[in-house]
BAKOLTOR-361866 format. One record per residue (C-alpha): residue number from 1; residue in one letter; x, y, z. Coordinates in steps of 0.02 Angstrom, whole numbers, always signed. Layout:
N
PT / miba / vexnu / east / north / up
PT / NUM / A / X / Y / Z
...
//
This chain:
460
PT / miba / vexnu / east / north / up
PT / 1 / M / +9673 / +1603 / +12268
PT / 2 / N / +9703 / +1743 / +12141
PT / 3 / N / +9629 / +1697 / +11972
PT / 4 / F / +9747 / +1815 / +11881
PT / 5 / R / +9931 / +1848 / +11867
PT / 6 / V / +10008 / +2013 / +11817
PT / 7 / E / +10104 / +2019 / +11652
PT / 8 / H / +10185 / +2168 / +11572
PT / 9 / D / +10240 / +2230 / +11401
PT / 10 / S / +10303 / +2395 / +11333
PT / 11 / I / +10135 / +2478 / +11367
PT / 12 / G / +10125 / +2424 / +11550
PT / 13 / E / +10047 / +2294 / +11662
PT / 14 / I / +9891 / +2191 / +11629
PT / 15 / Q / +9803 / +2047 / +11714
PT / 16 / V / +9807 / +1878 / +11627
PT / 17 / P / +9704 / +1726 / +11682
PT / 18 / F / +9812 / +1623 / +11797
PT / 19 / D / +9783 / +1460 / +11703
PT / 20 / K / +9830 / +1529 / +11531
PT / 21 / M / +10002 / +1524 / +11453
PT / 22 / W / +9986 / +1681 / +11349
PT / 23 / G / +10056 / +1848 / +11401
PT / 24 / A / +10018 / +2034 / +11399
PT / 25 / Q / +10008 / +2064 / +11213
PT / 26 / T / +9890 / +1918 / +11185
PT / 27 / Q / +9780 / +1978 / +11326
PT / 28 / R / +9772 / +2154 / +11255
PT / 29 / S / +9722 / +2086 / +11085
PT / 30 / K / +9590 / +1975 / +11163
PT / 31 / E / +9514 / +2125 / +11251
PT / 32 / N / +9534 / +2252 / +11111
PT / 33 / F / +9470 / +2146 / +10967
PT / 34 / A / +9309 / +2065 / +11026
PT / 35 / I / +9254 / +2048 / +10845
PT / 36 / G / +9162 / +1897 / +10779
PT / 37 / T / +9186 / +1715 / +10822
PT / 38 / E / +9314 / +1670 / +10688
PT / 39 / L / +9473 / +1615 / +10777
PT / 40 / M / +9641 / +1615 / +10692
PT / 41 / P / +9651 / +1444 / +10609
PT / 42 / I / +9742 / +1323 / +10723
PT / 43 / E / +9837 / +1254 / +10573
PT / 44 / L / +9922 / +1424 / +10560
PT / 45 / I / +9971 / +1418 / +10744
PT / 46 / H / +10046 / +1245 / +10721
PT / 47 / A / +10145 / +1307 / +10569
PT / 48 / F / +10204 / +1455 / +10672
PT / 49 / A / +10271 / +1336 / +10803
PT / 50 / V / +10366 / +1236 / +10672
PT / 51 / L / +10441 / +1400 / +10612
PT / 52 / K / +10491 / +1454 / +10789
PT / 53 / K / +10579 / +1288 / +10816
PT / 54 / A / +10677 / +1308 / +10654
PT / 55 / A / +10720 / +1488 / +10695
PT / 56 / A / +10785 / +1440 / +10867
PT / 57 / K / +10895 / +1305 / +10792
PT / 58 / V / +10969 / +1426 / +10665
PT / 59 / N / +10994 / +1563 / +10793
PT / 60 / H / +11090 / +1439 / +10901
PT / 61 / D / +11195 / +1380 / +10754
PT / 62 / L / +11238 / +1561 / +10715
PT / 63 / G / +11293 / +1589 / +10895
PT / 64 / N / +11147 / +1702 / +10941
PT / 65 / L / +11052 / +1588 / +11061
PT / 66 / S / +11113 / +1476 / +11202
PT / 67 / K / +11092 / +1289 / +11193
PT / 68 / D / +10974 / +1285 / +11343
PT / 69 / K / +10861 / +1417 / +11268
PT / 70 / M / +10863 / +1334 / +11098
PT / 71 / Q / +10814 / +1167 / +11172
PT / 72 / A / +10677 / +1244 / +11278
PT / 73 / I / +10603 / +1335 / +11128
PT / 74 / S / +10616 / +1179 / +11023
PT / 75 / R / +10526 / +1069 / +11149
PT / 76 / A / +10391 / +1197 / +11185
PT / 77 / A / +10365 / +1232 / +10999
PT / 78 / T / +10351 / +1047 / +10963
PT / 79 / E / +10215 / +1030 / +11094
PT / 80 / V / +10122 / +1176 / +11016
PT / 81 / S / +10138 / +1107 / +10840
PT / 82 / E / +10070 / +940 / +10900
PT / 83 / G / +9914 / +1025 / +10967
PT / 84 / K / +9950 / +1003 / +11152
PT / 85 / W / +9913 / +1184 / +11197
PT / 86 / N / +9777 / +1232 / +11072
PT / 87 / E / +9668 / +1312 / +11207
PT / 88 / H / +9799 / +1447 / +11234
PT / 89 / F / +9775 / +1526 / +11063
PT / 90 / P / +9613 / +1626 / +11081
PT / 91 / L / +9636 / +1769 / +10959
PT / 92 / V / +9515 / +1809 / +10819
PT / 93 / V / +9552 / +1839 / +10636
PT / 94 / W / +9494 / +2019 / +10648
PT / 95 / Q / +9650 / +2094 / +10727
PT / 96 / T / +9801 / +2188 / +10664
PT / 97 / G / +9822 / +2156 / +10478
PT / 98 / S / +10002 / +2098 / +10496
PT / 99 / G / +9952 / +1961 / +10617
PT / 100 / T / +10071 / +2034 / +10747
PT / 101 / Q / +9962 / +1985 / +10893
PT / 102 / S / +9950 / +1803 / +10838
PT / 103 / N / +10139 / +1800 / +10814
PT / 104 / M / +10158 / +1866 / +10991
PT / 105 / N / +10028 / +1742 / +11054
PT / 106 / V / +10141 / +1603 / +10989
PT / 107 / N / +10297 / +1687 / +11058
PT / 108 / E / +10218 / +1709 / +11230
PT / 109 / V / +10152 / +1532 / +11245
PT / 110 / I / +10317 / +1457 / +11188
PT / 111 / A / +10413 / +1570 / +11309
PT / 112 / Y / +10296 / +1525 / +11454
PT / 113 / R / +10307 / +1339 / +11421
PT / 114 / G / +10493 / +1350 / +11383
PT / 115 / N / +10525 / +1434 / +11549
PT / 116 / Q / +10434 / +1294 / +11637
PT / 117 / L / +10550 / +1171 / +11550
PT / 118 / L / +10705 / +1274 / +11592
PT / 119 / K / +10655 / +1283 / +11774
PT / 120 / D / +10620 / +1097 / +11782
PT / 121 / G / +10791 / +1066 / +11705
PT / 122 / G / +10878 / +1171 / +11835
PT / 123 / S / +10928 / +1310 / +11714
PT / 124 / E / +10935 / +1489 / +11777
PT / 125 / E / +10903 / +1560 / +11604
PT / 126 / L / +10735 / +1633 / +11557
PT / 127 / L / +10656 / +1653 / +11386
PT / 128 / H / +10587 / +1820 / +11329
PT / 129 / P / +10449 / +1815 / +11197
PT / 130 / N / +10526 / +1952 / +11090
PT / 131 / D / +10712 / +1938 / +11127
PT / 132 / D / +10726 / +1749 / +11114
PT / 133 / V / +10576 / +1665 / +11033
PT / 134 / N / +10558 / +1805 / +10906
PT / 135 / K / +10745 / +1832 / +10883
PT / 136 / S / +10796 / +1881 / +10704
PT / 137 / Q / +10612 / +1891 / +10658
PT / 138 / S / +10468 / +2011 / +10634
PT / 139 / S / +10283 / +1977 / +10624
PT / 140 / N / +10297 / +2048 / +10449
PT / 141 / D / +10401 / +1902 / +10387
PT / 142 / T / +10349 / +1764 / +10507
PT / 143 / F / +10161 / +1779 / +10478
PT / 144 / P / +10172 / +1760 / +10287
PT / 145 / T / +10299 / +1622 / +10312
PT / 146 / A / +10180 / +1529 / +10428
PT / 147 / M / +10041 / +1558 / +10301
PT / 148 / H / +10142 / +1472 / +10166
PT / 149 / I / +10200 / +1328 / +10277
PT / 150 / S / +10022 / +1294 / +10330
PT / 151 / A / +9952 / +1311 / +10154
PT / 152 / V / +10073 / +1180 / +10088
PT / 153 / E / +10037 / +1065 / +10236
PT / 154 / V / +9847 / +1070 / +10223
PT / 155 / I / +9846 / +1054 / +10034
PT / 156 / Q / +9961 / +904 / +10041
PT / 157 / T / +9881 / +814 / +10189
PT / 158 / L / +9697 / +863 / +10180
PT / 159 / L / +9645 / +904 / +10003
PT / 160 / L / +9753 / +808 / +9880
PT / 161 / P / +9722 / +635 / +9959
PT / 162 / E / +9534 / +661 / +9945
PT / 163 / L / +9549 / +715 / +9764
PT / 164 / E / +9655 / +563 / +9725
PT / 165 / R / +9521 / +449 / +9800
PT / 166 / L / +9386 / +533 / +9697
PT / 167 / R / +9490 / +521 / +9539
PT / 168 / N / +9524 / +336 / +9568
PT / 169 / T / +9340 / +295 / +9593
PT / 170 / L / +9291 / +392 / +9437
PT / 171 / S / +9428 / +301 / +9340
PT / 172 / N / +9355 / +134 / +9396
PT / 173 / Q / +9181 / +187 / +9343
PT / 174 / E / +9247 / +248 / +9176
PT / 175 / E / +9305 / +71 / +9143
PT / 176 / E / +9153 / -14 / +9220
PT / 177 / F / +9028 / +86 / +9116
PT / 178 / K / +9130 / +99 / +8956
PT / 179 / D / +9007 / -3 / +8851
PT / 180 / I / +8845 / +77 / +8912
PT / 181 / I / +8784 / +191 / +8773
PT / 182 / K / +8685 / +346 / +8819
PT / 183 / I / +8627 / +503 / +8733
PT / 184 / G / +8737 / +655 / +8746
PT / 185 / R / +8670 / +828 / +8785
PT / 186 / T / +8729 / +1001 / +8736
PT / 187 / H / +8636 / +1164 / +8773
PT / 188 / L / +8523 / +1052 / +8882
PT / 189 / Q / +8460 / +975 / +8719
PT / 190 / D / +8485 / +802 / +8646
PT / 191 / A / +8649 / +776 / +8555
PT / 192 / T / +8742 / +628 / +8481
PT / 193 / P / +8778 / +472 / +8586
PT / 194 / L / +8926 / +432 / +8696
PT / 195 / T / +8954 / +303 / +8831
PT / 196 / L / +8924 / +330 / +9014
PT / 197 / G / +9106 / +286 / +9040
PT / 198 / Q / +9158 / +425 / +8921
PT / 199 / E / +9049 / +550 / +9013
PT / 200 / I / +9126 / +500 / +9179
PT / 201 / S / +9300 / +510 / +9102
PT / 202 / G / +9269 / +696 / +9081
PT / 203 / W / +9235 / +710 / +9268
PT / 204 / K / +9390 / +609 / +9306
PT / 205 / H / +9499 / +719 / +9198
PT / 206 / M / +9431 / +875 / +9282
PT / 207 / V / +9488 / +809 / +9450
PT / 208 / A / +9655 / +754 / +9380
PT / 209 / K / +9684 / +924 / +9299
PT / 210 / S / +9640 / +1013 / +9460
PT / 211 / V / +9764 / +905 / +9556
PT / 212 / E / +9897 / +950 / +9427
PT / 213 / M / +9862 / +1137 / +9440
PT / 214 / I / +9856 / +1136 / +9630
PT / 215 / R / +10021 / +1042 / +9640
PT / 216 / E / +10100 / +1166 / +9520
PT / 217 / S / +10041 / +1313 / +9625
PT / 218 / M / +10126 / +1240 / +9778
PT / 219 / I / +10295 / +1271 / +9695
PT / 220 / H / +10264 / +1457 / +9713
PT / 221 / V / +10192 / +1446 / +9889
PT / 222 / S / +10351 / +1356 / +9946
PT / 223 / E / +10443 / +1524 / +9935
PT / 224 / L / +10453 / +1601 / +10109
PT / 225 / A / +10467 / +1780 / +10174
PT / 226 / I / +10575 / +1730 / +10322
PT / 227 / G / +10733 / +1835 / +10333
PT / 228 / G / +10649 / +1995 / +10276
PT / 229 / T / +10604 / +2051 / +10453
PT / 230 / A / +10518 / +2221 / +10459
PT / 231 / V / +10518 / +2292 / +10283
PT / 232 / G / +10617 / +2166 / +10181
PT / 233 / T / +10793 / +2226 / +10219
PT / 234 / G / +10825 / +2090 / +10349
PT / 235 / I / +10868 / +2211 / +10488
PT / 236 / N / +10919 / +2124 / +10652
PT / 237 / A / +10938 / +1956 / +10562
PT / 238 / H / +11096 / +1869 / +10503
PT / 239 / A / +11118 / +1874 / +10315
PT / 240 / E / +11105 / +1684 / +10308
PT / 241 / F / +10956 / +1672 / +10426
PT / 242 / G / +10817 / +1658 / +10294
PT / 243 / D / +10904 / +1525 / +10190
PT / 244 / R / +10953 / +1424 / +10342
PT / 245 / V / +10777 / +1428 / +10416
PT / 246 / A / +10702 / +1374 / +10248
PT / 247 / S / +10825 / +1229 / +10243
PT / 248 / E / +10783 / +1181 / +10422
PT / 249 / L / +10597 / +1188 / +10383
PT / 250 / S / +10620 / +1077 / +10231
PT / 251 / E / +10708 / +946 / +10335
PT / 252 / D / +10581 / +956 / +10476
PT / 253 / T / +10422 / +951 / +10371
PT / 254 / G / +10476 / +848 / +10221
PT / 255 / Y / +10418 / +984 / +10101
PT / 256 / K / +10541 / +1086 / +9999
PT / 257 / F / +10545 / +1268 / +10056
PT / 258 / V / +10658 / +1408 / +9997
PT / 259 / S / +10686 / +1584 / +10060
PT / 260 / S / +10618 / +1712 / +9936
PT / 261 / T / +10749 / +1798 / +9832
PT / 262 / N / +10656 / +1963 / +9853
PT / 263 / K / +10590 / +1995 / +10028
PT / 264 / F / +10512 / +2161 / +9977
PT / 265 / H / +10394 / +2061 / +9868
PT / 266 / A / +10368 / +1927 / +9999
PT / 267 / L / +10306 / +2049 / +10133
PT / 268 / T / +10190 / +2156 / +10029
PT / 269 / S / +10124 / +2037 / +9897
PT / 270 / H / +10019 / +1881 / +9918
PT / 271 / D / +10007 / +1840 / +9734
PT / 272 / Q / +10067 / +1662 / +9767
PT / 273 / L / +9919 / +1625 / +9879
PT / 274 / V / +9804 / +1714 / +9756
PT / 275 / Y / +9872 / +1600 / +9620
PT / 276 / A / +9855 / +1444 / +9728
PT / 277 / H / +9678 / +1489 / +9778
PT / 278 / G / +9641 / +1517 / +9595
PT / 279 / A / +9677 / +1332 / +9571
PT / 280 / L / +9557 / +1296 / +9714
PT / 281 / K / +9426 / +1403 / +9628
PT / 282 / A / +9454 / +1306 / +9467
PT / 283 / L / +9427 / +1146 / +9566
PT / 284 / A / +9267 / +1220 / +9640
PT / 285 / A / +9204 / +1260 / +9466
PT / 286 / D / +9235 / +1081 / +9409
PT / 287 / L / +9155 / +1008 / +9566
PT / 288 / M / +9003 / +1118 / +9535
PT / 289 / K / +8988 / +1044 / +9360
PT / 290 / I / +9011 / +864 / +9418
PT / 291 / A / +8886 / +882 / +9561
PT / 292 / N / +8759 / +964 / +9446
PT / 293 / D / +8780 / +827 / +9315
PT / 294 / V / +8752 / +695 / +9448
PT / 295 / R / +8593 / +771 / +9514
PT / 296 / W / +8522 / +804 / +9340
PT / 297 / L / +8563 / +628 / +9280
PT / 298 / A / +8486 / +556 / +9439
PT / 299 / S / +8332 / +668 / +9432
PT / 300 / G / +8163 / +585 / +9444
PT / 301 / P / +8132 / +447 / +9486
PT / 302 / R / +7989 / +452 / +9360
PT / 303 / S / +7980 / +630 / +9294
PT / 304 / G / +8162 / +670 / +9270
PT / 305 / I / +8310 / +608 / +9168
PT / 306 / G / +8339 / +459 / +9281
PT / 307 / E / +8488 / +385 / +9189
PT / 308 / I / +8584 / +347 / +9348
PT / 309 / T / +8536 / +308 / +9526
PT / 310 / I / +8623 / +375 / +9681
PT / 311 / P / +8617 / +314 / +9862
PT / 312 / A / +8466 / +360 / +9967
PT / 313 / N / +8553 / +419 / +10124
PT / 314 / E / +8412 / +506 / +10216
PT / 315 / P / +8228 / +555 / +10192
PT / 316 / G / +8220 / +700 / +10071
PT / 317 / S / +8063 / +787 / +10130
PT / 318 / S / +7974 / +827 / +10291
PT / 319 / I / +7806 / +821 / +10201
PT / 320 / M / +7824 / +707 / +10049
PT / 321 / P / +7848 / +524 / +10103
PT / 322 / G / +7973 / +423 / +10004
PT / 323 / K / +8059 / +572 / +9926
PT / 324 / V / +8247 / +558 / +9903
PT / 325 / N / +8351 / +711 / +9861
PT / 326 / P / +8529 / +731 / +9791
PT / 327 / T / +8589 / +805 / +9956
PT / 328 / Q / +8774 / +769 / +9930
PT / 329 / S / +8770 / +865 / +9767
PT / 330 / E / +8683 / +1008 / +9854
PT / 331 / A / +8813 / +1015 / +9992
PT / 332 / L / +8957 / +1010 / +9868
PT / 333 / T / +8885 / +1148 / +9760
PT / 334 / M / +8861 / +1260 / +9913
PT / 335 / V / +9043 / +1232 / +9957
PT / 336 / A / +9091 / +1279 / +9779
PT / 337 / V / +8996 / +1442 / +9796
PT / 338 / Q / +9084 / +1481 / +9961
PT / 339 / V / +9254 / +1447 / +9885
PT / 340 / M / +9216 / +1563 / +9740
PT / 341 / G / +9166 / +1697 / +9865
PT / 342 / N / +9326 / +1667 / +9964
PT / 343 / D / +9424 / +1692 / +9804
PT / 344 / V / +9350 / +1865 / +9784
PT / 345 / S / +9396 / +1910 / +9964
PT / 346 / I / +9573 / +1845 / +9943
PT / 347 / G / +9598 / +1938 / +9780
PT / 348 / I / +9537 / +2104 / +9851
PT / 349 / A / +9639 / +2082 / +10011
PT / 350 / A / +9796 / +2038 / +9915
PT / 351 / S / +9780 / +2196 / +9811
PT / 352 / Q / +9801 / +2304 / +9966
PT / 353 / G / +9990 / +2290 / +9986
PT / 354 / N / +10028 / +2471 / +10028
PT / 355 / F / +10212 / +2513 / +10017
PT / 356 / E / +10314 / +2381 / +10111
PT / 357 / L / +10176 / +2278 / +10191
PT / 358 / N / +10008 / +2200 / +10154
PT / 359 / V / +9900 / +2215 / +10310
PT / 360 / F / +9759 / +2098 / +10259
PT / 361 / K / +9856 / +1940 / +10299
PT / 362 / P / +9738 / +1861 / +10428
PT / 363 / V / +9584 / +1872 / +10317
PT / 364 / I / +9682 / +1805 / +10169
PT / 365 / F / +9735 / +1651 / +10264
PT / 366 / Y / +9568 / +1626 / +10351
PT / 367 / N / +9478 / +1617 / +10184
PT / 368 / F / +9614 / +1509 / +10107
PT / 369 / M / +9606 / +1387 / +10252
PT / 370 / Q / +9416 / +1382 / +10249
PT / 371 / S / +9419 / +1340 / +10064
PT / 372 / V / +9541 / +1196 / +10089
PT / 373 / R / +9444 / +1126 / +10237
PT / 374 / L / +9275 / +1139 / +10149
PT / 375 / L / +9339 / +1065 / +9987
PT / 376 / S / +9426 / +922 / +10077
PT / 377 / D / +9275 / +879 / +10183
PT / 378 / S / +9145 / +899 / +10046
PT / 379 / V / +9244 / +797 / +9919
PT / 380 / R / +9262 / +658 / +10047
PT / 381 / S / +9076 / +664 / +10089
PT / 382 / F / +9024 / +671 / +9905
PT / 383 / H / +9138 / +525 / +9865
PT / 384 / D / +9090 / +414 / +10011
PT / 385 / N / +8904 / +450 / +10014
PT / 386 / C / +8865 / +473 / +9830
PT / 387 / V / +8995 / +437 / +9697
PT / 388 / V / +9039 / +261 / +9753
PT / 389 / G / +8855 / +215 / +9744
PT / 390 / I / +8818 / +279 / +9569
PT / 391 / Q / +8734 / +147 / +9461
PT / 392 / P / +8670 / +156 / +9282
PT / 393 / N / +8485 / +141 / +9245
PT / 394 / V / +8512 / +38 / +9088
PT / 395 / E / +8329 / +33 / +9037
PT / 396 / Q / +8312 / +222 / +9043
PT / 397 / L / +8479 / +249 / +8956
PT / 398 / S / +8427 / +134 / +8815
PT / 399 / H / +8256 / +216 / +8801
PT / 400 / H / +8333 / +389 / +8781
PT / 401 / V / +8455 / +329 / +8649
PT / 402 / S / +8324 / +241 / +8544
PT / 403 / N / +8206 / +389 / +8550
PT / 404 / S / +8335 / +522 / +8512
PT / 405 / L / +8317 / +618 / +8349
PT / 406 / M / +8499 / +669 / +8353
PT / 407 / L / +8551 / +498 / +8292
PT / 408 / V / +8509 / +574 / +8124
PT / 409 / T / +8681 / +656 / +8129
PT / 410 / A / +8754 / +492 / +8067
PT / 411 / L / +8658 / +516 / +7904
PT / 412 / N / +8742 / +682 / +7860
PT / 413 / P / +8886 / +607 / +7758
PT / 414 / H / +8764 / +498 / +7660
PT / 415 / I / +8614 / +607 / +7620
PT / 416 / G / +8673 / +781 / +7668
PT / 417 / Y / +8637 / +896 / +7816
PT / 418 / E / +8477 / +971 / +7745
PT / 419 / N / +8397 / +805 / +7700
PT / 420 / A / +8443 / +736 / +7871
PT / 421 / A / +8367 / +889 / +7954
PT / 422 / K / +8205 / +863 / +7858
PT / 423 / I / +8195 / +683 / +7919
PT / 424 / A / +8223 / +735 / +8101
PT / 425 / K / +8095 / +876 / +8093
PT / 426 / K / +7965 / +764 / +8011
PT / 427 / A / +7989 / +631 / +8145
PT / 428 / H / +7969 / +762 / +8281
PT / 429 / E / +7814 / +839 / +8203
PT / 430 / N / +7728 / +671 / +8173
PT / 431 / G / +7783 / +587 / +8333
PT / 432 / T / +7863 / +445 / +8236
PT / 433 / T / +8031 / +364 / +8256
PT / 434 / L / +8182 / +425 / +8160
PT / 435 / K / +8186 / +263 / +8062
PT / 436 / E / +8005 / +279 / +8009
PT / 437 / S / +8032 / +456 / +7951
PT / 438 / A / +8190 / +409 / +7856
PT / 439 / L / +8105 / +267 / +7764
PT / 440 / Q / +7958 / +379 / +7720
PT / 441 / S / +8079 / +502 / +7640
PT / 442 / G / +8133 / +372 / +7514
PT / 443 / L / +8314 / +429 / +7529
PT / 444 / L / +8379 / +263 / +7596
PT / 445 / T / +8325 / +85 / +7628
PT / 446 / E / +8294 / +0 / +7794
PT / 447 / E / +8457 / -98 / +7775
PT / 448 / E / +8553 / +62 / +7742
PT / 449 / F / +8473 / +150 / +7891
PT / 450 / D / +8514 / +7 / +8010
PT / 451 / R / +8692 / +0 / +7948
PT / 452 / I / +8723 / +187 / +7959
PT / 453 / V / +8624 / +236 / +8115
PT / 454 / D / +8712 / +121 / +8238
PT / 455 / P / +8742 / +205 / +8408
PT / 456 / S / +8885 / +87 / +8448
PT / 457 / K / +8980 / +155 / +8298
PT / 458 / M / +8941 / +336 / +8342
PT / 459 / V / +9033 / +334 / +8509
PT / 460 / K / +9205 / +283 / +8445
//
């Protein structure tokens, strides 16, 4: 049995593996771009299929596609979007910068599967990848449209739910630890007291603010390039095509999409994804801070700060028995670094919109998708394997508060900054407590000191 079938395109004939649904243009890309191992994200392929289904419906409604062809494209596209044919999308990220070959990969697979369905249904019609599945479209407007559809989908379904879980847990801990007083730190030096609940409230608000900024950025990403076709003029597409497809996509996905009011912008600029990824970078910066706080506060167990304990999930050392490391913090901070690097790549790639088209689209989306995946997974792991198990070390917290010289700040309004500074310096030099040094100064009585230097009053 022949292991290949012969397919053709405008260049000529080419052999395609017999058991694969793709066609000539996909095969040429597979052979011509054997670069790296990074495949086009499957989430983009699924979004492409949703787009092709919407386009077929609109083309039929406009009288440009028969009912049989529309139904065949719709069924085949649905199967693709549901992940049934994932193995038939083999192309790498490092291909044409417009993503043309991945667009054609989707067109060819949908046409191949659609023709199977047409034949099974007794229809004599046949789908053509360009003339039917790609009707009224260009890679130049479909690829950025699929990028935006997929970006909205993965943000809404993967990342935001994990951030909400983290925020809720931190909110619970804020309440649970609201009365546990600890010493604050600025510049890595002792500062005035606060409660552990207050400290965690800062983490919670970082997550909440990131959620707010990410949601806001999705408003801009919901604008689609569809209808612009090759250079933004909409050549070979009905004037209503873009708006109608956006409406169809909104109904199909449940997310509000609109056709961009300026397709020349939509094809050559990716500022909306730059903006959205900027919100992801801001999240990464906050997650870096939270993870670092956790591992510093849990450092020890005997020679560190040791104010909280975190779960011991696995042995921390191959040579030191009993060692436990803050591995979840380490994983999360590495992800944060990767996301920051991705932001640089996306920003540079988005700046390369020469004339009517940006041809760095695949690398922009690959990095965007990697950031969303990594953030979603690492936040879930950090939450489940670390945050939920955080417990206060009350004895150590109390010890640090009672020994802190910065409680002297409460004396400023009563004896003045310079006198208070002298008391703190004297206590530090002599190794005495703040109270002993204050009483030795003769500036206030023991009763006055106890009344004024009360940590519980300093945190409100």
